[in-house]
N, C-alpha and C positions, 0 to 999 in steps of 0.2 A: 504493497500500497503506499503512497506518497502524500500528502499532505502538505497542501500549501497555503502557506500563512504569509502574513508584513509581520516583522517585530511587535511594533509599536500599537497594533491591534486587539484591544479590550477582549474578541469573542475571539480570538485565533490565545490569548492566552490561559483562555478558563476549559480549554480540549483537554481532555486525563488519558496524553498514551499510553498509561502504568498498563508493562508486564505487556508488552502487543510491539511486532517488528512493523515500525511504519518509519518511515524517511520522507523526513521535514526537509523542506529545498520552499527559502526564504525571497518569493516574487518580489520584495523590494531591494534585494543586495543587488553590492554595486557587478558580480558575482554567477545574476543569477544571466541569461539570455534566451532564456524558451518564451514560448505563449503564454499572455497573458491572463488568468483562470477571471472566471465575472463577475469572483465574487472571491474574498475569500472568510472566512476559510472553506477550501473547496481538500476532501478527501476523493483522493485515483485509488477503485483495489488495481489488480491484475488485469479483469477482463476488459478494462474500458471506465466500470463503472462510474458515476463523481456521481457528488451529493453535494451541498453545499447548508452551509448553517452549524455552526456551532454546534446550536441546541439539540439535533437532528445528529450529528455527527455524532455526538457525545452520547446518545442514544446504541445505536448503529456497536460503538466499542463498548460500551456497557455489556450488550448482551453477546459478544464475542469473547470480553470474558469469560460471560460465566459460562456459557458454552466448550473452558478447557478444563 
């Protein structure tokens, strides 16, 4: 999974990635040269599915942790 965030984003800071294998990508970093997501935070799963919104992402991450 890839999690697209900005460094000073209160919605991004609220995401709990504990116990999950997530690659964090800061889109406001000088080294980021990819496409800009329509909104952050955005999680992209390995199959290409994308979800936007801190509450939605945290809910999905909670469900993933509950299945482990």
